[in-house]
C-alpha positions, 0 to 999 in steps of 0.5 A: 685567673691564669694558666701557665705551661711548664718552663721549659715545655718538655720535649715529647719523644716518640714511644716514651711516656710524656707528662707536662703539668699546667699551673693554674692560679687564681681559679675558683675550684673546682676547675676544668682544663681542656683543649681549646676548640680548633686545636689538638694535641699531638696524637697519643697525648691527652689532657686530664681535665681535673689536674690540667696535666698533659700525658700519654705516649706518642706512637705515630711517627710524626716529628716537629712542633705542634701548636696547641691551646689549653683553656681552664674554666673555673666553678664561677665561669671565669676562663683563661687560656694559654698557647704553646708548642710541643716539640715531638722528636725521635730518640735515636740510639746508636749501638756498637758491637761488644766488644768493638772489633779492632781493625788490623792493617791489611786484613778485611774489617766488617763492623755493623752499627745498630741504629734504633729509634729512628723514624722513617729513613735515615743515613749513617755517616762517620768521620775520622775512620782509619784509611781504607775503611768506609761506612755504608750510609744505608746499612751503617756497616763499617767495612774495608781493609785498613791501610795504616797503623794508628788511631784516627 
């Protein structure tokens, strides 16, 4: 008897539905899957004992790799287990205004970049901005007075 996680193991993104189906082979049905004693799943995830699917939605703002072990016990008392890491990550979305304003040389410029999905504090940065423009790392606003003509 064997229990195998999917390959690759899906990444669990905060605030998004998650599903990972374990594959059980050689077990006498019915069988039951559970989290092995001493281990846990990331907060918000659970296991369906009958199907061996890990499912749920992570709402706690914690990212990183979480090690867990899943055990299967079949109807004749045989058991097997597997261990693996579930990566918990935050999907970050960056949105520009629409339409994106066009910087004009020697005219004040101000454009707010919106960031969603970040967990905790974050810092914005940009490269190749036109001369005279800067990005505020805390607010993600691009401001200044462009001093040259042309694209960067």
